[in-house]
N, C-alpha and C positions, 0 to 999 in steps of 0.2 A: 127449387132444381134450374141449376142453369141455364140458360136456353139462349142459342146464338142463329147466328142463319145460316153460318158455314164452321165447320168443324174440318181441320186436314188434320189430317194424324201422318206425321211422320217432318221433321223439319230439316231435311237436305234440303239440296238447289231445287229441286222442285219443288217440294210443301212450302217452305220460306215465301217465297217467289208467291207462291197463287196466292197463300193469306196477303202478306203486302198488297198484291193487286185486288185482291176483293174489299181488303180493305178502302184502299184509294176511292173504290165504287160504293162506297158509302154500308160495307154490309157490318156487321158485328160480327165478329172475325174470333175464335178459338185458335192454338194450335197442340196438339201431343203429343209429349216425346219423352220418350223412356231413357233414353242416356242422358247422361246430364248435363252435356254441354249440347247447344243448337248447333246445324251447320250438315248432320249427317255424316257418313260415309266421306262424302267429298271432302268435306274442312278440317275432321277431325283427325281419321285412319286413309284418307285416302290422294284425291287431285290437289290439294294443297300445302298438304307434308312432302308428300313426293317431289313437286317441286323447286319446294325447299331446300332440298337433297340433292337434285340435281343441280343446282344451280349453284353450293357451294363446293360439290364435287364437282364439280367442270372450271372454278374457279381454280381447285386445288391442282387439278391438272394443267389448266395454263400457267401458272406460277410456275410448275412442275418442268413441264415442255416447249411451249412457246412463247414465252418473256425474252429468253435468250434472243431467238433472231431475232426480237424488236427492237433489241440493242436498252434492254431491260434487265440489267443483272442483281438478283436476288439471291440469298441461300438458300438451299433445297428445302422446301416448305416441308414444313413437320403436322401430322396429322393428330389435333387433339377430337375423338370422337364426341367426346360430352359436350362441347364447349359448340360442336357442329348441332348435336343431336338440340342441341339449349336456342340455338338459329333457328332450327326448325320450331319448337315447340313456340317462341315466340309469335312467329308465324299464322301458326293456329292458333294460340290467343286471341292475336288481334280481330283474326275475319270472323271468329265466335263472339267477340266482343260488340263485333257490328252490326252479326245476326239479331243478338238481345238486343240491340240499341235501334234496330230497324222496327223491332215486335214492340218497344216501349211508342217510339215515334208514333206507329201507325193504331194504336193504341189496342194490338191483339193482347188477349189475355194465352197467357202459357202455359198451359195445364202438365206437368212433371207426373211422368207411369206411362203404364203400359194400355195404348189404347184397343181395346174390347168393339165393334157394334155388336150391340144386342137386337137388333130389328131396327128398319126406317126409323130415319131420325132419333137414334139415342147411342150413345156410345158411353162406356165405362169405361173409368182409368182407374187401373188398378198401382200405387204404389207404396212402401214399406206397408204390406200386411192392411193396407185401408181402401176403401173403395170408393168413389162418389160414381155417378150417371148423370149424364149432362143430356140435353134435349137442344136439337138442331134441324132445320131444314132440308140444311145439306151435307153429305158428308165428301172427301176427296182421302183417298187412300195415297198417300205418298210415301208409301212404306221404305221403299230403294230395293238393295240389293243385298247379296249374300255369299259369299265366297262357294266355288262352285268345290267342292271335296272327291278326292281320288277311293274307290273301295280299296279298305286294306291298307292304306297309308294312315296315319294319326296325326294329325297336329298340334305341335304343343308350344308352339310361338318361340321355341329356344333353339330349337335344332330344325327341327320341318316346322317350317312357319309360310303363312300366309303371307299376302301384302304387308297385312297389319304387322305382323313380326319383323317382317324387312323390312319395315320404318324404325324398328327400335334395335337394332342388334348392338349388342354390349360392346363386340368389336372387330374388325375384318376378316369374315372368315378367308383361310389362307383357298380352301376351293369352294366354289358354290356350284349347284346342281340347280339350275332353273328347268321345272317341270313346265312346257308353254312357253312360245316362239311370241305370244300376243304383244299387245301392248304394254303389259302390264310388266309380262317377264323383262321384255328388252329395258324397259326404262330404270328398273328398279337394278338390272343385271350390269346397268351403265354407270349408277350409280358404285356398286360397289365395286367393278370394275377400274373405274379410276381411283378409286382409297386402294387398290392391292392386290384384289381377288381373283385367282382364276373362275372365269368363269366362263360353264359347257350348260349348253342348251339344249334339250329333249323336247321335240314337238316329234308328234302322231301324223299330220300331215306334211306332203313334200317340198312343202315350202313356209314363209315364216309369215307373219302378220297375213292371214287369212281375210279374207274378203276386201283388201286392197288392191291395187290395177298390181297383175302380174309383173309386168316387169321395172314398176320403183320397186316390189318385194326384192326381188334379184336383186339390184343395184345395191341398195339398201342392205340385204346380207354381205355385200364385197365388203362396205362399207364398214362394217361392222367384224366380219373378221380380220383386215385390216388392225380395225384397233385391240384385236386378241381374245372375240371372242371366241370360240369352239363351237361349233351346232352338227348336231345328230338329228335329222329330218328322216321320217318315215320312220319313228323309234316311238317303241313304249316302255315306259316305269312299269312295273309289276309288281315290286316289293322295295321297300326298303328298311333295311335291317338297323335295330339302333342296339344291338346292346355293345357293342365294343366301344372303342374312343373316339373312332371315325363313323360316319354314316357308309353302309356300303347299298347301293340302289340297284335291283338289278332288271339290266334294259335288254330289251330283244326287241328284231325286228317289229313293226306295225301289222306286216302284211304277215307275221308268226318265222320261226325260224331259231338260230339259235341265239342264247343268250349273252351276255357277258355284266361283270359288274364293274361301276364304278365307284369310285372313292371319293367322298365328300365330306368336310366340316358341318356345313349347312345347307340346306335342300329347302327350296323354294316353288311351292304348290302354285300356280299361277294359269290354271287350265280356265278362266271366266271366270262370271258370276251368275246367278242366280238369282230368279224372285223371291221378294222375304215377306212371305205372309203365314207367317207364324203366330198364331194365338190372336188371330185377328177376327175370329168366329165367322168367317165368310161363310165356310159352309151352312154353317145354321142360321145365318140370315140370307142364305138363298143366292148369293152372290159366286157368280159361274167363275171355274177359272176353264183357260184354254189345257190341253196335251204336253203343254209344258210348264206348267204351273204358273202360268202369266192371269191374271185381274181379265176377264173377259171385257170388250168394253167395242162400242158402238163407236163410227167418225166422230162423235161428240163427246169423246170418254166420259158417258152413260155405259154402267154394269147392268146387268141383268135384274137388281133391282134401285125402283125409281127414287131418286133423291142419292145414288151413291154413285161417286164419280173414282177413276182412279188416272193414275199421270205416275212418267218415269221409267224407273227399272223393272215395274214390278208389271209395265205390260208391255205387247212389243213395242219392236223398235231398238235402234242402237242404246246401250246403255251408255249414258254419256247427259253427264250433266248441264249443259247447255240444251239440249234435246227436252231434259225434263223440264225446263227452267222454260222453257217457250210453252209445253203444255199446260203448266203451270198458269203461265199468264193465260192462256187461253182456254184451258177449264172455267178461271173464276169471270171471265168475262161472258162466255156463254152460262154461268149459272144468273148472272146480271141480267139477260136479254137480248146482246150483242151478239156478234158474230165471229167469235174466238177462231183461229185458225193455224196450223201449224203446215208447211212448206216441205213434207218431210224429204221432198228433193233436191233442197238445200241446206241441209246442215252437214258443214266440217268435223270431220276428224284429225286430230292431233297426235305424235309421239314427239315424244319432249325430250327426246337426244340430244347431242350432238354429234350428226349438224340433224335438224328438227325433218322428219317429213309430215306433211298432210295432206287431205285429198277433200275433197266437192263434188258431189253430183257421180258420176257413172263408171265404170272401171270400163277399159280396151274388153273386158272379157263378157260382161256385161250389155255391152254395145251387140256385140257378138252372138250372145243367146240368143236377144230380141231381133238379130235381124237387119238394125238399123245400120246404116250406111254413113259413115264419118269420116272426116279428115283428121289429119293429126300435127300439130307446129311445139315440137321441141327446141328449148333451148340452156346450153351447159352454161353453171357458173364458172367453168373455165373462160366465156369469154364474155364474163360480164365486168367490168373495170372495179366498181366497190369492191366485188370477191376476191379479184386479182390483188388490189394493193393492199385487201387486209389478208390477202392470202388463206382465205376460206373458199377456195373453189368446188370444192368437191358437191354434186346431184347438178339436178337440171329441173324447169320446169317444161311437165307436159299438158297440153291444154288437147281435148277434145269436142270437135264439134261437128254439126248436124253437116251431113255431105251435102244436102240439098236447100235447107234452110240460113245454116254457117251460125247456128245456133250452139251456145257453147254448152255443151251434155255433163262434163267434168274438168275437172282442172286437178294435177296432182304434182306435189313438187318436194323433190330434197332438197336439203337447203338450209344455213344459219338462217333463223328466223321467218322459217316457213310458216311457223302457225301463226304469222300474224298476217305475210304476206296473203293466204289463204281468203284473207277478209275482200279483198277488190273481188274476186273472182265470186264470192256473195253473193255482195250485191248487183253485179252484172249479173248472176243466173238469178237472182230474185225479179229482176225487172225483162227476163228473156231477151238478153243481150247475148249480139253475136261477138265473133271473133275480131270480125271488121272492126267494131263500136272500141273492141278495146286498144286495137291495135293503133286506133287513128287519137286514141288518151293521153295527154302526155303524159311525160310521168318523167321526176324531179331524176338531174342526174348530178353525182355518181349515186343510185341506189342499187340494191339487191332488185328491187323492183322491177327493172328495166328489165330483168330477164323474164315477169312474167308478158310485159308489151312484146320483145323480142318472140317468144313461143305464139302470141297472137300473132304476128305477122308471120310467124313460118306455118301456120295452119294455109298460109297463102303464098308459100313457098317466096316470101321476100323478107324476111328476117335480112336488116342491115349488117351485124357482127358477128358473122357466120357462114 
């Protein structure tokens, strides 16, 4: 029987990063993966392929609508969807091969098959009818999440699709109905809107992007509506009739009331994700779950069974690849006797639309609820030189600082490259920096990042360019 210091079940960003860090720390490590390729949802059917299609569709949109005003004359672009899908697949393949390389480089054994915990220190790996059991001092559960489903609406990944099917449609739907106005729905809606679909988004809540700063969400909704998105907020989908040539979705107010029918060619169910724990044998092994089906852990990622840990989407917290990666590093270091740690107050979130939306730390709503006195500094990209000359002026930067100490508590950005810009806020907040620290830091001119400096100046009511 093979024996290891650590076995990681799942090779998404949390699992493979955990394995690499553990190997760096001198452990003998194996990973267990049930899918044909490594990398989990993120690399294969999530983050990475969606970013490829977002980029490709943005280029298509730019060529169709923006080149001419910059003095670049091209004939109207034609969509070759199979080639675009091939572009997406090349990106997936490159990243997956990268993870394969990391496993070999760090001498990590890759065990293909479904992993099941059969007791403390034992993992059973099943594939193609055969089973092997391996011994290990420690186990990390990093099995990620699965799509959340709507009762009574069956996903066939052809006409009624999850995010997985929406990344591989064979043709552009004339009418795309999206259930859920979260990050996934808005990103994938952006892809197909740019490629020619009419997009309608139905959201149960009375706002888009639940959990984001309210002001940011409202402004972003207006931008998306300008791009051609239609929204039905405070509305629920109760059924989808698949019997005809087109789909007929029955919708009604979330609070109850008269129903109506929306016709669509494709329905995307994007209501979130749920922890994936099927077949892991957790109950039999004594690993406790919380009331939302997540693996219960203590502050050191330890489950209720000694030697078994859990990280990523399968535990509490935001379902983000980078959160899982940080937890993977932290738990590997804890197992090695070091002081691994994750600062959950400084985890950025990004919506990769055009413009992008990024956020870190507290929202205004959270600060009000906690009774924390704060000051606000805002700066619009309409007043930013680089944005003006590039004619990409949508959005603004918003900084929330403690009214007494000036410590930055939250930063929220709508704008081009917002996902890149949020990281100077992340570094500042990780070191407990103030708005004054940021305001007095020299920023290169002309850059979009100057808007962050100006927003920091605006906290003290001394922005220069507005």
